[in-house]
C-alpha angles and dihedrals in degrees: 000000000000103000113154104261089010119259091330091069098020139096116334094014130104104275117226123185089193105093092202090056091051091051092049091049090050092051091049094049093048090048091051091048094048092052096051120106093214112048103162128059094229089059093055112108092216092053091046090051092048091055094043096048104032121000100045114208128003110264089016122140096264096045092045092051094047103035107034124086124223119208125208127191111247136177116252089246090061092060113095 
C-alpha cells in the first residue's frame, strides 16, 4: 500500500500533516510493539482459542469464509 507515512499515517489512522508528529507517532508505535510479549497474531491465546473452539484450522473453510475479503471491480460512481 502506498499510504503517506505507511499504515501509521494511512487509511483509518489519525491523519497528521505535521511530518514531525507522524515520525513521533511512528517511533511510539514501534516502541510499543517491540515491548509486547506477544507480537504475532498466531501466538495470541485468544486467537488460538477462537480457532480451537469455533473456526477450526487456519485457512480452513469456516475461517476462510468469515475472515477473508473478496474484492470486486466497481465503477467510481458506485462508491458511496
